[in-house]
C-alpha positions, 0 to 999 in steps of 0.5 A: 586572576582567580575570582573570589566570592564570599558566602554565609551559611545560616540555619536553625540549630540542628539543621546540619549546618555544621556538616554542610560547612565541613563538606564544603571546607573540609579541614581548611577552617579557621576558628576564632570569635566574632569581634567583641563577643564570645560567639565562636566564628568559623570560616574556611576557604575552598577553591571550586571550578577556579573560583575561591570561595570564602565560607562563613559559618553563622551562628545557629539562629531561629530568627533575625530579631535581636533576641540573642547575641547569636542573632545579633552577630548573624544579622550584623554580618549580613548587613555590614559584610554583605556576602555574595550569597546566603545558604539557608540550611533547612531541615526538610523534616521540619520545613514549616519551622525552618522556613520562618528564618528563610522568610526573614532572609527574603524580607531582608533581601539577601541573595538566597539559596535554600539547602533542603537538608536531610531529605532522607529523614523526611522521606523516611517519615513519609514526607515528600517535598516538591523541590522544584515547586518550592523553588518556584514559589519562593522564587529562589534556588532550592537544592535537595541535600543529604549533608551526612552522606555529602549528597547534593554539595556539588550542585549547591556550589554550582547554584551558589556560583551562578547566583553570585556571578549574576550580580542581581543584588539585594531584592527584599520580598514584600509579604502582606501583613494586613492593612494595619501593619502595611499602613505603619510600614509605609509611614515609617518607610517614608520617614526613613527615605528622608535619610540616605544613611538608612536607605544606603545601608538597610532595606527601608521596608525591613527597617520599618518592619523591625521597628514595628516588631519592637527590635530594640537595637533598630529602635535605639538606632532610629531614636538617636536621629532627632529628625525622624526618631520621635515621629517613628516612635509615635507611629510604632506606638499608634499601630501597636495600640490599635492592634492591641485594642482591636485584636488583643495582640502586639505588632510582632505577634501579628507579623509572625502570624502573617509570616507563618500564614505565608509559610503554611500556604507554601507547605500545603502545595509543596509537601505531601505526607503519606503517614500522619501522627506516626511515632518516629524512631527518635520518639521511641528511643527517647521513651527509654533514653529520657525515662526518669529511671532508665535515662540516668542509669543509661547516661552513667553507663554511657559515661563509663563506657567512654572511659573504658573506650578511651583507656583501653583503646589508647593504651597501645598508642600511648605506649608507642608515643612514650617510647618514641619520646624516650628513644628521641631523648636517648638519641639526642643524649648520645649525639650531644656532648654533656653540657647545659645545651643538652640538658635544655634539649633533653630535660627541658624540651623533649621530656617536658613536651613529650610527657604531655604530648604522649597523652595525645592518643588518649585525648583523641580517643576521648574527643572521638567518643564525645563527638559521637554523642554530639553528632548522634544527638545524645548530648542534647538528651543529657542536657534535658535529663540533667535539667531536673537535677540542675534546677535543684542546685539553682542552675539551668538545664542549659548549664549542662552544656557549659559544664560538659564542654568545660570537662563534665565529660573529661577533656574539655576546657573551661574557656569555651565552657564560659563562652557556652554560658551565653545561651543562659538568659538569667544573669545570676544562673550564668554567673553561677555556672561560670564560677563552678566551671573550674571544678570540671575535669578539663584537658589540662587536668586530664593528663595529670589524673591519667598519669596518677591513675596509671601509676597507682591504679593501673588495673582500674583506670576507667573506674577511677577516672569515672569516679573522679568525674562524678566527684567533680560534678558533686563539688561543682553542684554543691558550690552552685547551690551555695552560690545560689542560696547566698550571693546569687539569690534569684528566680529560676528561668524556665527551660525549653530545649529542642531535642534533635532527632537521632542521626548516624554520625559520619566518619568524616565529621567525627574525624574533623571534630576530633582533630579540631579539639586535638589540635587545640590541645597540641597548640597549647602543648607547643606554646604554653606548655613548651614555655613553662617546660623551659621555665621549670628547667631553668628554675630547677637547673640554676644556680648549679652546684659548685665544682667543689660539691660536684667533685665531692659527690664524684669522689664518693662514687669513685670510692664505691666503684674502686671497692668493687673493682678491687675484688680479685675476681672482678678485676680479673674479668673486667679490669680497672679500665672498662668501668663498673657498667661492663659487669652487667653482661656477667651479672646473670651468670654470677647471680645463678652461679656458685655461692662465691659468685652470688656474693660478688653479684650481691656486692654489685647490687649494693655498690650500684645502690650506693651509687644511685643513692649518691646520685640522688643526694647530688640531684637533691642538693642541686634541686635545693640550691636551685631557684625552685628549691629556694622558693619551695623552702621559702613557701 
């Protein structure tokens, strides 16, 4: 029987957590939402050394204090699901800040492994970390990794399996927080020990620390307990009041200071810096890319470059896809006899879904370009620069991510865009952002725009799409301004954002991100668009023309055909039995022949034009008599 273990990946945003997740799971991923919230949940299964590993990618967080939905989701998963191992992805170049989350994991007592990621970046900056000593001081396994090149993944999995199979259980670490805090922790622990409901589920010391920190969900849970709730509240108030009086701080800040003190003590012993106060490459590049004047110009050029890359690069694949569906339609039409079923297959399914799926190559190129911007770190700079503009329109710098995801760089979707607004702290800014997201060029609009542009502006596709994108931004920002000065008036919240260092994206990571988004589009095309195509076919096909009307149109066509076949020269060549279409192979000879032959070719053109007009009138009559036509007339 295959042994199964469950591991959780955690870490700060921009620590390389997603890359580690992709390295472990590859394409074996499931994407959904965490129950009850709009935070994306990623999980995957992998078999390694005869052990089946379920990997859950927790949201990127900075702490386990319930300040955001992501932190609540991550904490609840750890407490309720109790994974066998938690892998904390730590950015080696920012060790001190990243260890703050690791210390909180130690306080909670989870079986922890640290993946010391991006050691190549830290070494390039002159930072050397003694991995063995760090492991000894934290008393947990530490594995050096370079996720983007997949270095250290095997060792990380080996250590994970070893820790999971050791079954040592949860062992909360005891950090020293000073006399006042320790007194409060001990007093609250004694209260909590009286109730098995707490000690069976939570480490009581961790609950006591969270109570003193003022963690609202924890306080609310304890307050509901009439036995210990009031006493616990008194202890917290007493400790906080004493600390405020003596140190002019609150308990949360003091606990945080002690944690950082513990971290600094460790980093001093394990970290060596060869160069101090150097201006890193990312800082040098940011001097140009985030410049007040050059930054926006470069951003617009990058945006235009995306469209040039998308339309030029996908031109041939789109043509091949279109020809494939045309060929498929022709083959099916030749195999199946004339019937309602053939019309359903050809017009309803192949033409309907094929017209949408033929744009898959275009979307793949678009998503690939966006993935490059995301994985390289440039998207964060776009958010930083756009904050100056967005704030004037009453939005927040973080709103730009929701706008971009919704189609600010064409090809997004408003649904994950709405989910992305959860990071906005101000409720009115969040609502205003959600209300203007439909103005963006989402993936549903992109094929329509692409078809119209290809039909009417074939020589300037990239420029027209670029202008449409700018126009969508203008409408969204104007609408946001109107909302913020009318029904959604309110103060602006400050914008603080971490700019991750620039990184060279990995080809594997780009392919995974591109495929994830493309597959979501294909699933929509295979379900929603398929259903709509069939519905439209039904509405445009039924009720059908009466047999008398069909016979009338056929008689008109036959009259024109016989008129052409009655010409002696034509009758002599093709006869009455072969049909008018058989003249096609002689057409080129006649159009270049004598005056009399050219006249016959011109008459052939007139007859074909007449037949096409009758066919068009027949189709128009059928459409006008269909459900779609009846509804159209009524509207």
